[in-house]
N, C-alpha and C positions, 0 to 999 in steps of 0.2 A: 446619767438614766438609768434609775430601777432594769430590771429586769422585764418584773411586770409591769406591763402597762394599762392604765384603769383610764378604762372607752368611757363616755359622755354617757348615758342614757338618753335617748330621744323618745321623743313623740311625732308620727308617720300620721300622714292624713290618707286614708284609706281611700285613693279612686280606682275607677277602673279604668284597665290597660290600656293607652291609645294607641293603635295601632294601626299601618297602612293597610288600607284596603282597596282592594282590585274588586269593582265595581262593573253592572254590567253596563253603568254609560260611559266609560272609558273606551270602550269598544262600538256601541251599536252608531253612533255616529259615524262612526268612521265604515261602513257598511258590512260590518260582522254579526253574527247569530249570537248571541252571548246568553247566558243563564246562567243563576246562582244559587247554589245549596246552599241553608246554615244546619251547621252541625254542632251538638254537645258534646266534650268529653262526659266520659264515664266515669263515676265517681272517683277510680282509682285516680283519671286525669288522663286517659287515654282514647284514641280518636279510631284505630284501624278497622274496628268492624262498621265504624258509621261511615265512613269514607267509601271503604267498598263495597256498602251497599247502594250507593248512589249512582255508583258505574254500572257501565255497557259498555262491557270492555273489548268488544269489536268495532262499537259507531267510530268513525272516523272523526277526531276532534282533537283540540288542544283541553287540556285538564288542566288547570291553575290550582292549584292546593294550599292554603292560608291558612295556616295553624302557627301555634305557640310552639314556642321551644319546650323542650320536655313531653312534648304530646304525644309523641312515637310516629313521627311521621316520618323517619327513615325505615322503621318496623313497617309501617304501611305498605309502602313502595315498592319493599324488599319483597312481602309479601304478594302485592302487585305481580311484580316482576318475576318470579318462581311461579306464576300460572302462565304469565306467558311463554316462558320458557318452556313449561310443560305440554303447552300448548302448540310448539313446532314454530313461535314469532322468534326475530331476534331481535334481542335486546342489545341498546347503545343506553349506556351511563356516561353521559357528559357532563362532567364536572368543573369548577374552577381551579380545584388544588390538587397537587398529585395525591396528598394526603388522604382524600378524601378517597381514591383507589386503593388506599392500602385499608382503609375500613370499610369498603365496599366488600375488596376483594374476600375479606376476613369472614363477613357477614355471609357470605354468598356460598362459601364454603365451609361455615360451623355447622352444626348441630344441627340446627333447627330448619336450615335449607337444607343443605349436605349433596351440594352441587360439586361434583367433578373439578379440579383446578386445572385439568385438560379441556375442559369445556371456556374455560375463560381467558378473554386475551387482556392484559395488561402493556398497552400501548407501547409501553416505556421498553418493552423484553423484543419489540421487533426492529428487526434488523436483515439488508439485504445478506450478510454474512452469518453465513450460520453455527458459526465458531467464534462468535465477536468475545476476541476477551473479556470488554467491559462492563458486561451484559449475564448476569446470569440464566440460563434457560434461556437462550434465545430462541425467537422466532422467525421466521422469513413471512414477509407480507403474503404469500398467496398461501400458506398453510393458516394466518390466521385467520384472515377471508371467510375459514372452514367451520368457525366456532362458532357455538349461537348466543354469547354474550360477550360484550364488549364496555370497557373500560376506557375511558378517554379524557382528556381535556375537551375542553369547548375550543380553545384553541385547533385544539389537531382538529378536530369535527371541521372547522370550519375554514383549515387550511392557514392558518394564520401563525405565521413562523416566531412571534414574539419581537422584542425589542432589538435582540439581539443578532437577528440572521435577517437575511432578505429572500428568501425561498423554507417555505418546511422541509424536511428532509423527503430522499424519494421514497427512501423505503414507507413512513408513511403516507407518501400522496397515491403510492402503489397497494398499500394495503388498501387504504380506501377505495379507488377504485375496483378494486378485484374482489371487494366486498358488495360493492354495489353492486357489482356486474353478476356475480354470483346469485345476490335476490333474485333481480331480473329475469336471467336464466330457470332457476327455481320456486319461481315465484313466489318468494316467500316475503313476508308481509314484518315489516317493521317497524319497533317500537321505541320510539328516543327517550330517554328520562334526563331531564337539566335539573340538576341537584342545586340549590343554595343559587336561582336563576340571580338573586340582586347584588353577588359578585360577582356574575358575569356580561353584563350589562355591555360594557366596555368592550367586550371582544366583538361586539356586532357590528362594524365597521361593516360601510356602506361595499367596499371591496371584494370582503368574503362574505357575504350574506351569502352570494352566489354559490358556494360551496354546497349550502345545505339545500339548496332548490335542486342539485343534482339527485336527489333522490326521490324527486321526481314523485309521481303516483304511489312509489313503494312504502312512504310514511302512512302508518292507519292510526298511530295516535303519538303526541306528544304529550309530556307530566313534567310542568315545573312547579317545582315545592320551595318553598323558604316562608321561615317564620319572620324574617324580614325585609317583603318588600317598597322599594324603593322608586320615586313616579319614574328614573328609566326603564324600570322592569317591565311596563308595562310596555312601552315602544319594544323592546324585545320581542315583548308575548306576539305582540302586531305582526312582527315578520315571521315568527313561527307560523302563527295561526295560517297565515296564506297557503301554505301546505298543505294545511287539515281545511281547504275548503272554507276557512275564513268560519271556522265553528269553533268558540270557547265553553268551556265550560268553569264557574268556578263553584268550588266547594271550602265556605271558608268557616274555621272552627272557634268559635266564642275564647275570647281569654280569660277563659276561670282561675284561680291560683288556690293550692290546695298546701294550706299552710302545712300539712303532715309531710311535705314534699318539699317546703322552700328550706332553702341554707339560711345562716346568719349572713347578711354583710355589716361587715365594719368598712368604715373610712378612718383613713390616715390620712390626715391633713402636713404635708412636708410643704414648708415654705420658701429654705433655701435656694438660690436660683437656680442651683441643676443639682445632680444628685452626684453624689463622691462614694463607690462602693464602701470605701471603708469608714464615712458617714458615722458617728456614735448613735445617730437617730435610726438611721438603715439597718445598723447590727444591731439594736435596740429590739428590733422587729424581729428580726430572724432568733435571737436568744429566748424572747418572748414563747415564738411557735415552738420553739424546740420542746421550751419548759412545756409545754401541754402536749405533747407528744403527737405530734401530727405530722403525716406524711406532707411535704411541701413539692409545691410548684410554685413557678415561676414565671409569668408572662409579663415583660418588659415590652414597651412601646421603641424601647432602641438597643438595635444588635451590639453598639458598644458598651452599651450598660450591662448586656447580659453577659459579653464575654467578662467584664470587671468582673463580677457580682460570681462569677464562675470559678475565677481562678485561685485553687488550690490552696494558691500562696495569701488570700489575702482575707482579710478578717471574715467578713460570709462565708465565704469559699470552704473556706477553714473547719469551720462552724456546721456546714455543709457536709463535707467528707465525712467527719465524725461522726456524725449522725447516720449518714444514710451512703457510704461509699462513695464509687466515682460519681461525679455530674452527669449528665447526658445532657449538654449544650445543644439545642436545636434553633438553631438560625439560619438566615439565607444565604444562599451559596453553600449550603453544604446536605450532605445526603443523609445526614442522622434523623431519625424520626422521633417522636414521642415515644416512650417506653414507661409502661405504668408500672414496670416494678423499683422503678429508678425518681430521684428527684431529679427533673425536667425542670431548665431553666434558659430559655429561649424566646423566640419573634414569630416562630412558625404554626403556635396552634392555637390561632383565633378560633379555628372551627376544624370540624376533619377527624376531633377525638374523642372520647369521654373518659373524665374523672371519674371513676366509680371507689365506693368505700364512704362510710361513715366520718372517716378519722383524717380527711382530706383538708390541708389549708391552700384554698391557691391565692395567690398572691398576684394581683394584677396593678403594675405600672404604669401609670399615666403619664403624658408629657411633662415638662418641665415646665418653670417658669420662662426657662433660657429655651426651649422648644420651642413656645411658641413664640418667643420675640424672633426667634431665625424661621419662624414657619415650616419648622421638622420634626411632623408630628409623628414618623415611623410609622408603624404597622396601623397604629391608628388612622393616618392621613385620607379615610375613605369615608369618615365620617361615620353616627354613632352607631350603626349599623354592626362596628366591628365589633364594638363594646358591649352590645348586646348579645351580640353570638360568642363573645369571648367567655363572658359568665354562664353562661345556657353550657361550657364543658363542663362545669358540675354534674354527674347527671344524682347524685344522692345526696340528701341530706346534708352536709356537711357546714364548711366555715369559708368565706369568701371574705380578702381585702385586698382593697382599692387605695394605692398611695396615689395623692393629687395634690397638688397645690392649693388653696382657698382660693374658693371663687372671689373674682372680682367686683358682681354683685350678685343680690339673687333675679331670679324669674318670677314677677308675679303670676300668681298660678291663685284663682278665689274659687271654690268649689260650687255649685248649686247651691251647697246649705250656707255657703259664706267661709266656709275653715279654708284658711292661707298657710300652707308652711313655714312663709315669711314672718308672719307673723309670733310664730312658734318662735323662729331662728333670732330676731331680733333684740327677742325679752330674753336671751343668752347673752352671757358676760363677753362671749369672744368674738361673738355677732353684732354686739347692739354697736347702732352709727353703720351698717354695714347699704349700702347703697340698693336699692331696687329697682326695677326697669320692668314698664312692660312690652315685653320682648318675648312670648310666647307664641307662636305660627304654630298650628295645626300643622299636623303631618301629612293630613291628606288635603291640606290645601294648598302643596307644594306646587301644582302645575301651576296655579295662578303666581308663586312667586316667581319661578322661572321666566316665565311668561313678561312679565316686568319687564326684566332683562333683557331677554330674545324681542320684544316692542322698540324697546331705546337702540337695538344694536340696527335692528329695521330703521329703524326713523334717523342714525345718523348715516345710514347709508343711501338714504333719500334717493333722490331721483337716481342716484348711481345706477340700480337694481335695474329700471328701463333702460334705462342707456348701454349695461352693459349686455343685456338681451338681443338688443337691433343691434347691435355691435357685431353678430354675429349669425343675423338670421338673415335665414336665405344665402347663407355662404356654406363653404363645405369645411369651414372651423371645425377641429373637433373639442377644443376648448369649452369647458364647462361654465356657464356665465348665470347657473341659476342660484339665488339664495335660498338656505337652508329654507328644511319646512320648520317647526315647531317643533313636532313631531324627532327629528333627526337630531336638532339642538339638544334636546334634552337628552338623546342618546348617546352623545360625545361632549357637552358638556355642562348640562343639567344641573347631577348632581355635582359637581364641583363647585357651581353658584351658593350650591346651601349650604357645601360645610366650610364654601369658607366667607362666606357671608353672615351666615346665623351661627350664634355660641348656642344654638338650640338644639342644630343640624348637625355640630360638631367640628367648630371653629374655635371652641371651647369646650374641651370635656370637663371638668370641673364644675361649672356654671350649669354645663344639662347634666354631671352627675348627680348634683344637689338638687336641681328640679326631682329628676326620675327617684331617687332612690326615698325622698323625704315626702311623694305623691305616690311611692307602692307602685312604682310603674314596669318593676323586673318583673317577670310571670317563677323565676325558679329562685330566688332569692328575697329575703324581707329588711332594710336598715335594722340593725342592731344601737349601735353605737357611731360615736366619731373620737376623734383625738385630735388635739393637736400638739406635733410632735417636737416642734425646736421653744428653748424656753432660753429666753437671755433671761440674766437675774444681775440689776445692780444695785451698790449698796447706796443709802440714802447719806446724802452727805459728800457720794462718790464718785456721785450721776456723770458730772463733766468728764472725769478722768476715764471711767468706764468708755462714754462713749467714744473717747477718743482712740481709746484703745479696739475699740471695736471697727472704728473707721482704718486704724493701720490695720485691723487683720482681713477687711473686704477689699478695701480697696489703695492698698499700696504695696509697694514692692520694698522688701529691707534689700539696702547695700555699701557702700562704703566705697570713700570718697578722702583724696588728701584736703588737707586746709592749706589754702594760699601760702599761711603763716609759717608752719613750720615742718611743712610737709606731711605729718605724720600721718595716718590712717584715723579716718572719725566712722562711723557707724552712724546711715542717718538711714532714715525712712524717704520713699521718695512717691510721690503718686502722680504718673500720668495722668491718668482717668479723671483729676484734679487740676492739674495741669492745661490739660487738652477742652476739658468741658468749661458751660459759662456757670455760675455761681446758684441760679436758678433749676440743671439740669442737675447739680449736683446736692444741693437740698433734696431733691425730688427723687434721686435715686439715692442719698442715704437715707431718707425719712421710707422709704421700701424696703429697702434691703433689710432695717431696723425690722418696722411693722411686719415683716414675712415671717417674725418670729411671736412668741407668746413672750411679752416681756412683765417682766415683774421689777418691784422696788422692797428690799428689804429695810423695816423701820420698825425698830423695838421689837425686832427679833418676829415681825410678823410680816406676811412677805402679801404685799398687796398689787394686782395685776394691773398694766400700765393699758389705756384705751386710747386711740386714738381722737376718739371725741369728748374724752370723760378727762384728761389730763394735758390741761396746755403748757401748763409747765414746763413738763418733760420734752414736750416740741419746742419750745422756746430755747431750750439746752440743746436741741439738735440745730438749731439758725446759727446759734453762740459758736457751734463747734466749725460749723462750713464757713462765720465768718473770721475765724481764729485761724483755720484752714488756709483758706484762700486771700485772707488781704492782712498786709503787716502796719495795723493801725493799733498807733502810740496808747491812745485810749482803753482798748479792749485788751491788748495785754496787761495793760495795769489792773486794769480791773478785775483780769482773771486769775494773775498769776500772783500769789500769794507773796513773794519776794523778787519781781520784776524790775530790775535797773537798766536803764537804756545801755547798750556795749555791755553789759554784765555779763560773767561767766556762769549764771545761774538765772531759771523762768522761777524758780521752785516750784511747789503746787499748785496746778489743775484747782480751782475753788468754787462750788456752787454758785455762785453768784446769779440772777436770776438777769433773764436778757427781755427787757421790760420794753410796752409798747413805745415808750421815748426812742430806745436804739433802733426799734424796726421802720416805725413812723419819717423820722429824721432818713431815716438810708431812704425810704422810698421818697421824700422830698428829693434830697438829692439826687438821684436818678430820674428823679421826671423831667429833668436839667437836658441830662444827657439824649445826643444824637445820631452816635451810632449805631443808629438799625439795624437789623437785619432783616433781611428782601423776607424774610421768613415772620416776620410777626403777625401776629394774628389781630384781627381786629379787636379783638377781646384786649388785649393786651396795651393796642395806640389808645385805648378807650381810659385803660389803665392810668395810664401816665399820663393823660391830661389830664383827668381828675384828681392824681396827684399834684400834677401844678396847681390847679386852683386851689387846693388845699395850702401847697408848698406858700403862693402866693400872700395867702391869709396870715399864716406865719409869720412874713417876712413884715406885714404892717399893725402882725398885733397887736406888742408893745408899745407901739407908738400912740395906736388906736384904742388900746384896754388898761395899760398900764401909767398910773399917774403917780406923781410925786409933792410930797405935803413941803411944808416951809424946810425945812432941816436938810431936806436930799433926800427925805426917807422913801423909798418907792414901792408902792402897792396896790392891790386890786381894789376897786369899788365894787360894792355888793350889788348892785343893780343897773343897767344900762338902755339907755332908750333905744328905742329900735330902727330910727332912725340912721344910727349910724351907721347901717347897711344899706344899699340901696336893693330894692327889688331886682332889681337886675342880678346884682351879687348874691342875695340871698336865693335864687335861680338856680344860679352856677353853683351855687356850693350844696344845696338839695340834691342837684342830680347827680352831682362829684363824689357825693356820698354813700348814695342808693348803686351806682357805678360800683366804687371800690366793694362798697357789702355782697355787689353780686358777682363779682370776678375777682374778687383777691382770696386769694384761699386761706392764705394765714389769717383775713378778717372774719371767712365764714365758718371755718372751725372756731372762730373767738377764742383763737390762740394767744392774741394779745387783744387789749380792751380796745374799744373803738366805740363811735359812735352810730351802735346798733339799736336806741333806741328810735329813730330818726327813720321815718318813713315816709311814704309821698305824701300823705297826709298832715306829716306836722305842719304846726303852721310858725309864719315867720319867730314871732315872739318866741316860742319854744326852741326853733331852732339857732335863736342867738344866744338864748341861757346854755343850753348846752353846748355847743359849741367854745362857750367862752369858759365854760366852767371844765371841761374837758381838757381844751389848749392848756389852762392855769393847772391844771392837775397834772399834768401829763408834763411837760417840757418847764412847771417851774418848783421849787420847794420852797412854800413860805409857814409861816406862821402868824399868830395871832396877834398883835402888839398897836400900841395907842399911838397912830399917827395924829397930825396937828392939821387940821382941815377948818379955814378961816377962824382962827386964833383959839378953836376948840381942838381938845383930844376924840379920837373917837375910833373903836375898835376896828379893825382891818385884816383883809389879808395881806402880811408882808412879806416882799419877795426876798427872799432869805439863801437861794442859788439859783443859776438857771443851767438848766441844760444846752449845755455847746458842746459838743464833739469837732475833730475836726471832720473837714467834709469829704475829705480822700479818702480814699477804699472803706469803703461802705457796701457790706452785701446788696446786693440786685437781685431780687427774687420779683423782677417786675416781667424784666424781656429778657432775650438774647441777644447781645450786642453782634456787629455786624462780623468780629474778627473777637470771637467769642473767647480766643485762648488766651486774651489778654486780658481777662478778668482777672486771671492770676496773676497776683502781684507776690508770689513767693513768700504768704504767711508765716509765720516763724513756727504755730504751732505743728503744722503740717508738714513741714519740709525738714526738719532735721528732729532727732530725739537727742541729741548731745550737741548743747549750742556752745561757740568757740568762735564770739565775734571779737575781732578789731578796733579798736578807734580809727585804726586807718583803712578800715574797708568797713563802713560800717552797712551795706548793701551787698555782702557775701551771698553768692547767686548761684544754688548747686546748678 
């Protein structure tokens, strides 16, 4: 692929940003006093003065600041914290990530606030040992408690030791106890600031929340800050507001977009099964960015991929090293932090850092197709807020590149004006025929979505809830038998329900990204273009050969075996996948892997793109390749190999002979009589088998009923037939079978082969008779117009010249998966070996 990447221009739908609202109604029904103020950013896009104007700094309450990315939330809260510091309050920042501690420390001690470092506690430096060798400038718990500003994690505040430990360290426990005691003795008021609370909700476990209540009346003010609240945040806010007399003030900023601040967003569609750091397409992206002289930072969903990309000896690592010097690798279980002076590659800066400068290229690599299949989404495993926050790391107008697989479908999203990005995309070549679904769910209706799951769980528990409570009623048992409330369920499992169930909530980021980007939902960036990276090029006349080679490269291993005859080593391609999977699975996988690429066929020096819904002959070639790989069928070996002879030493070249409707339908007929069904066979597959069985029975009697013979023994078709040749019952069965096949057989639905598409539920019996006889005649027979003798006179009729009659064994089965699906592999010649050395003494040589 050339170094310069040519992006496809796009037309987006300029829609208002849909964001998670925190409403008064979310709290009032539970006995809280809540009020809301709505503010508008300045012309420069900032909110600091507007927020401060809404505050009564000394009022005891919980303030919820709901403002967009890039509107200056951090600047605002730093100014507020400085006021409390100057006024003699104890200020505690509780954040979900250690990187935010570094950011706050730098901002508080910087020139704008100019607070002395000795006034601030970084909880990571607390140690019972003042000479702790592993900590720079350690501070003992008692001395730490004497400082006015405290930077800690939410885990530390709540006494949550995390997953790897049973209890929090004694030093941290002592530090917090000393701090609480000091505030009581000195009558110090405490302000608690929760930044990015949307990423902290999972830490508010019931057994830890009591650590918060230890502060009692010391807490004068709690601030909750986020640009991307979630439903679980509301439950966390309820817990927090209990300590401020259940008083809540909401400050909501409008999500205005300022084009002069928005970065340009580019989507790069990478449709290979998984990412490889040395892949030509990935390498081409970085060559392109380096050629633009951009400062590059890469956020990867996967730690392993980040490490592979950063390897100095790797293709991409070498390019980046030569351009920027040593790469700064920031991944989990590492103390390395983001360094704005270097090229950073990693997983740890989805939040907590700012990327400055107008010459930046921020690359975000979303999960691969394999990652979705394995349900391992890495740093993006907590839903869409992670992506929104990641894109917000760019603080100045620059460029953002998202690498992602193509979406499996598009979410329908018509605006009030009737404009729909789906319509625009489906008119483009690449997305033509892509399915669209009504799968949009408003982010502000998520409580209802979670409640549906909650009610199902509660209903499934049924009478067991009441029985469980009664079992311990009046006893001294300390067991808890109470079913969790909806709020507790939301806090513990609600977000998981959303991002594990709904694509627009983060189950599939490619689907969400397309919806958000094409509907202008990212405040700090606007979609500029997209490109499909993976190209697969075939030559006209050599398509079958190209498909076979593609199958070898993607689904086969290369090995050597000894022949039985002369013990010499022969090189073979073998495929565990094709041997252990059903025909249907092999076809689907092969087709999907193929169309993960942009496919082209060069004909007459013109490069023509192949689309899954526009090029049925190409898909027929795909079926033919699976037939050759999976089945040892003499008929198809003769059909597709230029020099095939049974037991011969060479097959000759593969030729681009068409796999026709008769090939596919006859295979379906034969497979409809099989009985080795899997227990997993679907109702649709069962209906499909029965329907092909009906058409096969009709096929078996077809010649007897519709083929005539003249006085000279010449077989021919009559020009018309009387309707009563078929009973009403048979007409009904035939019509029903045809409609089911049209609906349930993907090959027929995509019109890969011709079928009886003109027959509908309202087609008359006469039309059905004419259509089906004509179709069977044209599909399974070769006819020529000749004169035949009918009642002593000669008449012109369709005379049968040849009849389609392949062997009934070893025919591809795309209808269902059999019980023992590996038995469908019959060691087809093409897929099993690359060099054929069969002997007459060993006609069934098996690898």
